C-alpha positions as CSV (number, residue, x, y, z in Angstrom):
1,X,3.8,-35.8,-70.5
2,X,4.4,-32.2,-69.9
3,X,4.8,-30.3,-73.1
4,X,5.8,-26.7,-72.3
5,X,9.6,-26.1,-72.0
6,X,10.1,-23.4,-69.4
7,X,13.3,-22.6,-67.6
8,X,15.2,-25.5,-69.0
9,X,12.5,-28.1,-68.0
10,X,9.4,-29.8,-69.5
11,X,6.4,-28.7,-67.5
12,X,2.6,-29.0,-67.7
13,X,0.6,-25.9,-68.2
14,X,0.0,-24.1,-64.7
15,X,-3.9,-24.2,-65.0
16,X,-3.9,-27.7,-66.5
17,X,-5.7,-26.8,-69.7
18,X,-5.2,-28.9,-72.7
19,X,-6.0,-28.0,-76.4
20,X,-6.9,-30.3,-79.3
21,X,-5.0,-29.7,-82.4
22,X,-7.1,-30.5,-85.4
23,X,-6.0,-30.2,-89.1
24,X,-7.9,-27.4,-90.7
25,X,-8.1,-29.3,-93.9
26,X,-10.3,-32.2,-92.7
27,X,-10.8,-31.8,-89.0
28,X,-8.7,-34.8,-87.9
29,X,-7.3,-34.7,-84.3
30,X,-3.5,-34.1,-84.8
31,X,-2.6,-34.0,-81.2
32,X,-3.7,-32.9,-77.6
33,X,-1.3,-30.5,-76.1
34,X,-0.9,-28.4,-72.9
35,X,-2.3,-25.0,-73.5
36,X,-0.2,-22.4,-71.7
37,X,-1.9,-19.4,-70.1
38,X,-0.7,-16.0,-68.7
39,X,1.1,-17.7,-65.7
40,X,3.0,-19.8,-68.0
41,X,4.0,-17.0,-70.4
42,X,5.1,-15.0,-67.3
43,X,7.1,-17.9,-66.2
44,X,8.7,-18.3,-69.5
45,X,9.6,-14.5,-70.0
46,X,11.0,-14.4,-66.3
47,X,13.3,-17.5,-67.2
48,X,14.2,-16.2,-70.5
49,X,15.0,-12.7,-68.9
50,X,17.3,-14.3,-66.2
51,X,18.9,-16.5,-68.8
52,X,19.5,-13.3,-71.0
53,X,20.8,-11.2,-68.2
54,X,22.9,-13.8,-66.1
55,X,23.4,-16.7,-68.5
56,X,26.3,-17.4,-70.9
57,X,24.5,-16.1,-74.0
58,X,25.4,-12.5,-73.7
59,X,28.9,-13.3,-73.4
60,X,29.0,-16.0,-76.3
61,X,31.1,-14.6,-79.1
62,X,29.2,-13.4,-81.9
63,X,30.8,-15.6,-84.3
64,X,29.7,-18.8,-82.2
65,X,26.2,-17.4,-82.0
66,X,26.1,-17.1,-85.8
67,X,27.3,-20.7,-86.1
68,X,24.5,-21.8,-83.8
69,X,21.9,-20.2,-86.0
70,X,23.6,-21.7,-89.2
71,X,23.3,-25.1,-87.4
72,X,19.5,-24.4,-86.9
73,X,19.3,-23.8,-90.6
74,X,21.0,-27.2,-91.2
75,X,18.8,-29.0,-89.0
76,X,15.6,-27.5,-90.5
77,X,16.9,-28.6,-93.9
78,X,17.7,-32.1,-92.6
79,X,14.4,-32.4,-91.1
80,X,12.4,-30.5,-93.6
81,X,9.8,-33.3,-94.6
82,X,8.9,-33.9,-90.9
83,X,8.7,-30.0,-90.1
84,X,6.7,-29.7,-93.4
85,X,4.3,-32.3,-92.5
86,X,3.7,-30.9,-89.0
87,X,3.0,-27.5,-90.5
88,X,0.6,-28.9,-93.0
89,X,-1.2,-30.8,-90.3
90,X,-1.3,-27.7,-88.0
91,X,-2.2,-25.0,-90.6
92,X,-4.1,-27.0,-93.3
93,X,-1.7,-25.9,-95.9
94,X,-0.9,-28.0,-98.9
95,X,2.3,-30.0,-98.2
96,X,4.1,-28.4,-101.2
97,X,3.6,-24.9,-99.5
98,X,4.8,-26.1,-96.3
99,X,8.0,-27.4,-97.8
100,X,8.6,-24.0,-99.3
101,X,7.9,-22.4,-95.9
102,X,10.6,-24.6,-94.4
103,X,13.1,-23.5,-97.0
104,X,12.2,-19.8,-96.1
105,X,12.6,-20.4,-92.4
106,X,15.9,-22.1,-92.9
107,X,17.1,-19.2,-95.0
108,X,16.0,-16.6,-92.3
109,X,18.2,-18.5,-89.9
110,X,21.0,-18.7,-92.4
111,X,20.7,-15.0,-93.1
112,X,20.9,-13.9,-89.6
113,X,23.6,-16.6,-88.8
114,X,25.9,-15.2,-91.6
115,X,25.1,-11.6,-90.6
116,X,26.2,-12.3,-87.0
117,X,29.2,-14.6,-87.9
118,X,30.5,-11.7,-90.2
119,X,31.0,-9.6,-87.3
120,X,29.0,-6.7,-89.1
121,X,30.1,-3.5,-87.5
122,X,27.0,-1.7,-88.4
123,X,26.0,0.7,-91.3
124,X,28.0,3.8,-91.3
125,X,25.8,7.0,-91.5
126,X,27.3,10.4,-92.7
127,X,26.7,13.0,-90.2
128,X,28.5,15.6,-92.1
129,X,30.9,15.9,-89.4
130,X,34.4,15.0,-89.9
131,X,35.0,14.1,-86.2
132,X,31.8,12.1,-85.7
133,X,31.6,8.3,-86.5
134,X,27.9,7.3,-86.5
135,X,26.9,3.8,-87.2
136,X,23.4,1.9,-87.2
137,X,23.9,-1.3,-85.2
138,X,21.3,-4.0,-84.7
139,X,21.4,-5.7,-81.3
140,X,19.3,-8.0,-79.4
141,X,16.7,-6.2,-77.2
142,X,16.3,-9.1,-74.9
143,X,13.2,-11.1,-74.3
144,X,9.8,-11.1,-76.1
145,X,6.6,-13.1,-75.6
146,X,4.5,-13.3,-78.7
147,X,1.5,-14.9,-80.3
148,X,2.6,-16.4,-83.6
149,X,0.2,-16.2,-86.6
150,X,-1.9,-19.4,-87.4
151,X,-0.7,-19.7,-90.9
152,X,3.0,-19.3,-90.5
153,X,3.8,-20.4,-86.9
154,X,7.4,-21.7,-87.1
155,X,8.8,-18.5,-88.8
C-alpha cells in the first residue's frame, strides 16, 4: 500500500525505497514504510505550492481556518493514547512523556487556532508619528519542506 500523501493521493516513493522503523528502546520492528526522497519532496512542495496559490485555502476566512486548527486539537486529544503509543514506538520515549507531548502538540494547535479565530489585527507599534499606523502582522509565508527532529516529530 502506498504511504506518501502527495497532491491529494496516496502514492509510493518515487525511487521505491522502504525504511524499517524500529523502536529505539528495544529494537523491535514497528513498521516498514515508503521512504521519500528528493523527487517526492519536490512533488509534495509543488503540489502544496499549487494548492496554496490556486486552491481554496487562501480565500478561506480566518475564523474558519482557526476552527479547523481547533478541530485538529480536539482530534489529537480524542486519539491521544494512540498518538502517544506511536510516538513512543517511533522515538523510544516513555509512554508518559509521549502523552505529555500530545498535550503540548494539541495546545500548539489550540493556541494558533484561537489566535487566528480571534482575527488578531496585529501588534501596534508606536512610530512616533501621529499620521502613521504601523502593525506587526504574522501571515503564512507559503510552503515549506522540512526534516522533523527524531525526538519530537509530530510537533
